N, C-alpha and C positions, 0 to 999 in steps of 0.2 A: 558585587551586587549578586542578589540570589538571582538566577536565571534558569529559564527552559527554552532549547533550541528548538523548533520545531520543523520538520522538513519534509513535505509532499514529494513521494517518489511514483513514477509510471513508466512502464514498459522498457528494460533493457533486458510473469505470466500475470501479475496482477497490478491492479491498482491497488496501492499500499501506502501507508504514510511511514515516514520513519520519526522515530523520535528520540530525541537527545536530550535528558535531563540532568542537570548539574548544579550542585549549589543552591537550593531552593529551599522554599517554603514546604511545610506538609501543603501535598495535593492531591484530587480526587482523579482518578483516571474514568472515564465512563464512555461505554460504548455502545450505540443505539442501533438496532436495527430497524429502520424505518422502510423497511421492504415490506408487501405484500406476500413473501415467503421467509420460510427460516434461514438463518445464516449461521456458518460454525465460523466465527472470529478467530484468525491465528495469531499467536502473538510469538514472535521470535527475537529473542533476546541475542543480542551480538556477543561474540566470543567473551567470557570473562562476566558477563553479566547474569542475574538472577533470571530463572524463568518466572514469568507472572501468570496467575490463575491457571497452572498446570500445563501452559503452552496454547490454551483455547480451551473454549467451549459452545455450549449449542445455544442459541438465543433466538428465540420465537418470534414470528413476526410481529412489528409494532410494539418490542417491548427495550429496557435496556438492561444494563449490568453495571454497576459503579465499584470501586474497590480504590484503595488507598496504593498511591505511586510510591515505588520505595523511596526509603530515607537517606538515599546516599546517590549517587552519579549511575545513570541508568539510560543506555540505548538500544533500540531494538526497532523491529518494526511490526505492525498491525494491520491483516488484510481479512478478508471475506471468504469463506469456503461455502460454496453454495451445492445443492444434490447430495450431500453427505449420506451414506450408510453405515454400519457398522460402529464401534468406539476404539476408542482409544489409539494402540498403534495398529487396530484393523479399520480406521475410518479411512473411508473411500470416498472421492467426492467427484463429482462433474466437474469442476472447477476448484481451483485452488490448492489442491492437494499436494500441487509440484510435482508429482510421480513419484513420492517419498522423499524429495528433496527440497532443503528449505531456500530456495532460490524464488521469490516473490517479488520480483521487478521487470517480469516478463510477456506484460500485455494487459489487458483489462478484462474484469467480468462484472463488477458492481460501480456506480459512482459512490463516491463519497468525499465528506468535510472533514474537515477538522477544525474544530474553533475553541480557543483559549477564553477563558471567561476570569476576567479581574485581575487581568494581569497588567503591567506597566512595559514601556516600551514599543517595541515594533512587534504586534500581535495580530495579523490581519486572520481573516477564516481565509484558509487554504482549500481549494474543492476543484473537484470536475464534476459536475451536475448530468453531465449530457449520457445517455446511454448508446455507448460507442459500438455496441453489438448493432445498431441498427444502420451505421453507417460504415463497418469495418471493409477493408477493401477484400476480394472473394480468396485471394490466396492467405489471408491471415486469420479468417474464419475459422472456429472450433465449433463444430457442429454435435449433436446429439444424432444418436442411429435415426431418429425422426425426422431428422433434417434440419432443426430449430438451432441458429447460431445463439450459442450461450457464453462465448468467450471470443475476443479478441486477440490474437497473439502478435508478440515483437515481429520486426523480421528477424532478429536473434534466433525467438524460438522457433520460425517458422521453418530459416533456410540454414542455420546453425552454422555459418561462415565464419570466420576470424574477423573481417572486416565488419559484419554487424552486431560481433557480440563483442566488438572492441576487445580482443584479446591476444595473446602472441605480439606478432608486429603491431598491431594496432592498439595495443594497452598502454596510451599515452594521451594526453590532451592534445598533442601536435598529430598525432594518427587517430584517434577517434574523433569522427565526424559524425554528422546528422546524414539521415538517409531519407529515401521518400518515404519509409516507414515510420519514423519517428517523427517528420515532419507533420505527417496525418496525426499524429497524436497531440502535437505539440500546437497544431491548426484547433483541433477541437476541445482542447485542455492546455491553455497557455502557461496554466501556472505549475504543471507539471514536470518534473525529471521525466525526460524520454530517452536517453542514450546514456549510458556509462560515463561520460565527462559535460553533461550538459551542464547548463548555468551555475556557478554555486551561489548566484545572488536570488537564487531560491530557496536559500537558509536564512529563516526568519530568529531572530533572538527576542524573546518576550521573559521579561521579570515577574516571577514569582505569581504564576496565575493560579486560581483556588480551583480551578478545575479545567480537565482539557475532555473536549467532546470529541469522538469520533464516532459519525454519522454516514450510516451506509444507505443508499437510496436516497441522499438530500442533494 
């Protein structure tokens, strides 16, 4: 059966959606900026997959951009970058440019929802609509020079320990466990992945949606 699997990821820097598309009918991807400020959506293809829309673009406040999904299997992540200056390889952002690295599940900066339209099967709306910068624990807060909280880091991003990052001896479902930091994200956004080996039940199969919407600030 034609299908698209949808996966919402959080926290093992940014709230992002992970998308797996395989054996599906023609589909449109729409990215909506419902925020009162511009965002620069980033699109990271997993290894061996096409780079979509140049890997990202500028999206003004209260606007959207639609494009055709690949006509072959594809997987990757989509997330919001904010407070950006420059362009191309010289783009630098207050949140979401990941320090030049393409690791995008290390905290929260902008709430989002992922909505499949006209699909068959298990096609829920996946969302984290709360503004976690308002409730972020002090030790996880990312602040501007002026002192405003602009993002909420994961425990891994904040402390860089093997245990919180689920690496080395902790890189398995048996040894990688939730922490008080991942539990903060889970409590606020139950549908989100909050650490590397979080529940696989958060993956949903949705057959042949005509459109997949990723909405920031929704």
